C-alpha positions in Angstrom: -0.5 -18.9 10.3 -4.5 -19.3 10.8 -5.3 -23.2 11.1 -7.5 -24.7 8.6 -11.0 -25.8 9.5 -10.1 -29.4 9.9 -7.1 -28.3 12.2 -9.2 -26.0 14.3 -11.9 -28.7 14.9 -9.1 -30.9 15.9 -7.8 -28.3 18.4 -11.2 -27.6 19.8 -11.7 -31.7 20.4 -8.4 -31.8 22.1 -9.2 -28.9 24.4 -12.5 -30.3 25.0 -10.8 -33.7 26.0 -8.4 -32.2 28.4 -11.0 -30.3 30.1 -13.4 -33.2 30.6 -10.3 -35.3 31.9 -9.8 -32.7 34.5 -13.7 -33.2 35.5 -13.2 -36.9 35.5 -10.1 -36.7 37.8 -11.7 -34.4 40.3 -15.2 -36.3 40.6 -14.1 -39.7 40.2 -13.6 -42.2 41.8 -14.6 -40.8 45.1 -18.3 -39.5 45.7 -18.2 -37.0 47.4 -14.6 -35.8 47.0 -14.5 -34.8 50.9 -16.0 -36.1 53.9 -19.2 -34.4 55.1 -19.6 -32.7 51.7 -23.4 -32.4 50.7 -24.2 -34.4 47.5 -25.4 -31.2 45.8 -21.8 -29.9 45.6 -20.9 -32.9 43.7 -23.5 -32.2 41.0 -22.7 -28.4 41.0 -18.9 -29.2 40.7 -19.9 -31.7 37.7 -22.1 -29.4 35.8 -19.5 -26.3 36.4 -16.7 -28.7 35.1 -18.6 -29.5 32.0 -19.5 -25.9 31.4 -16.0 -24.7 31.7 -15.1 -27.3 29.1 -17.7 -26.0 26.6 -16.7 -22.5 27.1 -13.4 -23.3 25.8 -14.7 -23.6 22.5 -15.1 -19.9 22.3 -11.4 -19.4 23.2 -10.3 -18.9 19.8 -12.8 -15.9 19.2 -13.0 -14.5 22.4 -9.8 -15.8 24.6 -10.1 -13.3 27.4 -13.7 -13.4 27.8 -13.8 -17.3 27.8 -10.7 -17.2 30.2 -12.5 -15.0 32.7 -15.6 -17.2 32.7 -13.5 -20.3 33.2 -11.5 -18.7 36.1 -14.9 -17.6 37.7 -16.0 -21.3 37.5 -12.8 -22.5 39.1 -13.9 -20.7 42.2 -17.0 -22.8 42.5 -15.8 -26.0 40.6 -12.5 -27.9 41.6 -13.5 -30.0 38.4 -12.6 -26.9 36.1 -9.0 -27.0 37.1 -7.7 -28.4 33.6 -10.0 -26.2 31.8 -8.3 -23.1 33.7 -5.0 -24.4 32.4 -6.1 -24.7 28.6 -7.8 -21.2 28.8 -4.6 -19.7 30.3 -2.6 -21.6 27.4 -4.9 -20.3 24.7 -4.6 -16.8 26.2 -0.9 -16.8 26.1 -1.0 -18.0 22.3 -3.5 -15.5 21.3 -2.8 -12.4 23.2 0.4 -10.5 24.2 2.5 -11.9 27.1 1.6 -9.0 29.6 -2.2 -9.6 29.1 -1.7 -13.3 29.5 0.6 -12.9 32.8 -2.0 -10.6 34.2 -4.8 -12.9 33.7 -2.9 -15.8 35.1 -2.0 -13.9 38.1 -5.9 -13.1 38.4 -6.5 -16.8 38.2 -4.0 -17.6 41.0 -5.4 -14.7 43.2 -9.0 -15.8 43.0 -7.9 -19.3 43.9 -8.2 -18.9 47.8 -11.9 -17.8 47.2 -12.7 -21.6 47.0 -12.5 -21.6 50.7 -15.6 -19.3 51.0 -17.7 -22.1 49.3 -15.9 -25.4 49.6 -14.3 -26.9 52.6 -10.4 -26.7 52.3 -8.2 -29.5 53.5 -4.8 -28.7 55.0 -2.9 -30.1 52.0 -5.0 -27.9 49.4 -4.3 -24.9 51.5 -0.6 -25.4 52.0 2.1 -23.3 50.7 3.5 -26.2 48.7 0.1 -26.5 46.9 0.4 -22.7 46.0 4.0 -22.8 44.8 3.0 -25.9 42.6 0.1 -24.0 41.2 2.4 -20.8 40.6 4.9 -23.0 38.7 2.4 -24.7 36.5 0.7 -21.6 35.4 4.2 -19.8 34.8 5.2 -23.0 32.6 1.8 -22.9 30.7 1.9 -19.0 30.1 5.7 -19.6 28.9 4.9 -22.5 26.6 1.9 -20.4 25.2 4.0 -17.4 24.6 6.5 -19.4 23.0 3.9 -20.8 20.6 2.6 -17.4 19.8 6.4 -16.4 19.0 6.6 -19.4 16.7 3.4 -18.6 15.0 4.5 -14.8 14.4 7.9 -15.9 13.0 6.2 -18.2 10.6 3.8 -15.4 9.7 6.5 -12.9 9.0 8.5 -15.5 7.0 5.3 -16.2 4.9 4.7 -12.7 4.5 8.4 -11.9 3.7 8.5 -14.7 1.0 5.2 -13.7 -0.5 6.5 -9.9 -0.6 9.7 -11.1 -2.0 8.1 -13.1 -4.8 5.5 -10.1 -5.5 8.6 -7.7 -5.7 10.5 -10.2 -7.9 7.4 -10.4 -10.4 7.1 -6.5 -10.3 10.8 -6.2 -10.9 10.8 -8.8 -13.9 7.7 -7.2 -15.3 9.4 -3.4 -15.0 12.5 -5.0 -16.8 10.5 -6.7 -19.5 8.5 -3.5 -20.0 11.7 -1.3 -20.2 13.4 -3.7 -22.6 9.9 -3.9 -24.9 10.2 0.2 -24.8 13.9 0.2 -25.8 13.4 -2.3 -28.6 10.4 -0.1 -29.7 12.5 2.9 -29.7 15.3 1.3 -31.8 12.9 -0.1 -34.3 11.2 3.1 -34.5 14.5 4.9 -35.3 15.3 2.2 -37.8 12.2 1.7 -39.5 11.4 5.5 -39.9 14.7 6.0 -41.4 14.3 3.1 -43.9 10.9 4.0 -44.9 11.7 7.5 -45.3 14.4 6.3 -47.8 12.0 4.1 -49.5 9.7 7.1 -50.0 12.2 9.6 -51.3 13.5 7.0 -53.8 9.9 6.2 -55.0 9.0 9.9 -55.1 12.1 10.4 -57.2 11.2 7.8 -59.6 7.6 9.4 -59.9 9.2 12.8 -60.8 11.8 11.6 -63.0 10.2 9.4 -65.5 12.8 9.9 -68.2 15.8 8.9 -66.0 18.3 6.6 -67.5 17.6 2.9 -66.9 20.7 2.5 -65.0 19.3 5.1 -62.3 16.0 3.6 -62.2 17.4 0.2 -61.6 19.5 1.4 -58.8 16.5 3.3 -57.2 14.4 0.3 -57.4 17.1 -1.8 -55.8 17.3 0.7 -53.0 13.5 0.5 -52.5 13.4 -3.4 -52.7 16.3 -3.5 -50.1 15.0 -0.9 -47.8 11.2 -2.4 -48.0 12.8 -5.9 -47.1 14.9 -4.7 -44.3 11.9 -2.7 -43.1 9.8 -5.9 -43.1 12.4 -8.1 -41.3 12.7 -5.3 -38.6 9.0 -5.1 -38.3 8.4 -8.6 -37.9 11.0 -8.7 -35.3 9.3 -5.8 -33.1 5.9 -7.1 -33.4 7.2 -10.8 -32.4 8.7 -9.1 -29.3 5.7 -7.0 -28.4 3.2 -9.7 -29.1 4.4 -12.0 -26.4 7.0 -10.5 -23.7 7.2 -14.2 -22.0 9.0 -15.8 -24.9 12.4 -15.4 -25.8 14.0 -13.5 -28.5 14.9 -16.4 -30.7 11.4 -17.9 -30.6 9.7 -14.4 -31.5 11.9 -13.5 -34.3 13.2 -16.8 -35.6 16.9 -15.3 -35.3 19.4 -16.3 -33.1 20.4 -13.3 -30.9 24.0 -14.2 -30.9 23.8 -14.0 -34.8 22.2 -10.4 -35.1 24.3 -7.6 -36.2 25.6 -5.5 -33.3 24.1 -2.1 -32.6 25.7 0.8 -34.6 28.0 3.2 -32.9 29.2 6.5 -34.0 31.8 4.5 -36.1 29.0 3.5 -38.4 28.0 7.0 -39.0 29.7 7.7 -42.4 27.7 4.7 -43.8 24.5 6.3 -42.7 25.5 9.6 -44.3 26.0 7.7 -47.4 22.7 6.3 -47.5 21.0 9.4 -47.0 23.2 11.2 -49.9 22.2 8.4 -52.1 18.6 9.2 -51.4 19.1 12.7 -52.6 19.6 14.8 -49.3 23.1 16.7 -49.4 24.7 15.9 -46.0 28.1 17.3 -44.8 29.7 16.3 -41.8 32.2 18.4 -39.6 33.9 16.1 -37.1 35.6 18.2 -34.3 35.7 15.5 -31.7 38.9 15.3 -29.8 41.0 12.3 -29.7 40.0 9.7 -27.3 37.7 6.6 -27.3 34.0 7.3 -27.1 32.1 4.7 -25.2 29.8 2.5 -27.4 26.7 3.8 -25.3 27.3 7.3 -26.0 28.2 6.7 -29.5 25.0 4.7 -30.1 23.0 7.4 -28.5 24.7 10.3 -30.9 24.1 7.7 -34.0 20.5 7.3 -33.3 19.9 10.9 -32.6 21.6 11.8 -36.0 19.5 9.2 -37.9 16.4 10.5 -36.5 17.2 14.2 -37.4 18.3 13.1 -41.0 15.0 11.1 -41.2 13.0 14.4 -40.2 15.1 16.5 -42.5 14.4 14.4 -45.5 10.7 14.2 -44.7 9.9 17.8 -43.8 12.6 19.6 -45.9 13.5 17.4 -49.0 16.4 18.3 -51.1 17.7 20.7 -48.4 21.4 20.5 -47.6 21.9 19.0 -44.1 24.9 19.9 -41.7 25.9 17.6 -39.0 28.6 19.0 -36.6 30.3 16.9 -33.8 32.5 18.3 -31.1 33.5 17.5 -27.6 36.5 15.8 -25.7 37.0 13.0 -23.0 36.0 13.9 -19.5 33.4 16.5 -20.8 30.3 16.2 -22.9 29.9 15.2 -26.6 27.9 17.6 -28.6 25.7 16.8 -31.8 24.2 19.2 -34.1 22.2 18.6 -36.9 20.7 21.6 -39.0 19.2 22.3 -42.2 17.3 25.4 -43.7 13.6 25.5 -43.0 11.4 24.8 -46.2 10.4 27.7 -48.2 7.0 26.5 -48.9 4.5 25.5 -46.1 4.6 25.9 -42.3 7.0 23.7 -40.1 5.2 20.9 -38.7 4.9 20.6 -35.0 7.4 18.2 -33.0 6.3 14.5 -33.3 7.4 11.2 -31.7 10.7 11.4 -33.2 11.7 14.5 -31.6 10.2 13.2 -28.4 12.2 10.1 -28.6 15.5 12.3 -29.1 14.7 13.7 -25.8 14.2 10.3 -24.0 17.3 9.1 -25.5 19.3 12.3 -24.3 17.6 11.8 -20.8 18.5 8.2 -20.3 22.2 8.9 -21.5 22.2 11.8 -18.7 22.6 14.7 -21.1 20.4 17.5 -22.2 18.8 18.9 -25.3 20.1 22.4 -26.3 17.5 22.8 -29.3 15.0 20.7 -31.4 13.1 23.2 -33.4 13.4 26.2 -35.7 16.3 28.5 -34.8 17.0 31.7 -37.1 15.7 30.2 -40.2 17.0 26.6 -39.7 15.6 23.6 -38.1 18.2 22.6 -35.5 18.6 19.5 -33.2 21.3 19.9 -30.6 22.2 17.7 -27.9 25.0 17.2 -25.3 25.6 13.7 -23.8 28.4 12.9 -21.0 31.9 11.6 -22.4 33.3 9.7 -19.7 37.0 8.6 -19.9 37.6 5.2 -20.8 39.7 3.3 -18.4 42.5 1.5 -20.3 42.3 -2.3 -20.0 
């Protein structure tokens, strides 16, 4: 994780303080450091040590370059020894360990070059001193590599957490969108059917002005009930689509637990009765084999039948409609809804309702056999899988 500006300044101040401490330990309290050394070397050593400390301020932007400069200064200046240790540590933190090890080995290799410019004591040139230098350098590289590994681990954990949070938000948004789409599809089927029934009853009243008062009253009651239910459903779907972040009860004012269950194929007869009451003759031929039809499969067939009946009442009013169900468990359940094409006027092109039928069949894992004119009839035929229900 990259440090903040304040933390970076504190790190720089710490590195500068450590390097200057090396200058102090090398230069004081003795002047000159070694007997017979010219006073000019003392000043050269002092300036070189301070310069190496200042070079460390660039170690974050150019760790390799600053380390090479500091290592070069250590050849002339003994006061740059702690600056060299800081440069090695920074190099191990900011570069892969092979690079850090190679440059650390270079700093040890050029150490003996001090003898070309400075008088070496027997102690400074001993193997024990060289061993100490190797051990200290190895320790500095190891600690720097450990710090680098920890930073990489923290960065990976932060990145993983951010990615997980982003993916969770995307999954939640996708689930919310899918649910809203499902609700919109359900409401489209329900509203289209109810409004079609309202339109048919209103049209019948307009053409039968001399109908008995009882029939007029019944038709008006159907219109009133259909319009009221359509408004309730419309209010519900608008509430859900308006704000996807609020719960269903807040949107619609209805407790989800109190809502009626979704219809299945067991409710098909009630649907057909409503269509017959609106003036569309409907016959049902149920050839389904004995066996429990899953609710999801039955709901799909119910909604497709509802949409097909709505289209038939709108595009071919008064024409008889035939509904056929066939199939057996372990295979497929087939639904066919057909009606004669209207005698006058061309058949309208498929609309959103037929597209919705295709989407429903695809979601159920089935396939559409027909959804258009077929030998003088408008035919909607689909097949959906009928899995065998496991006994409980």
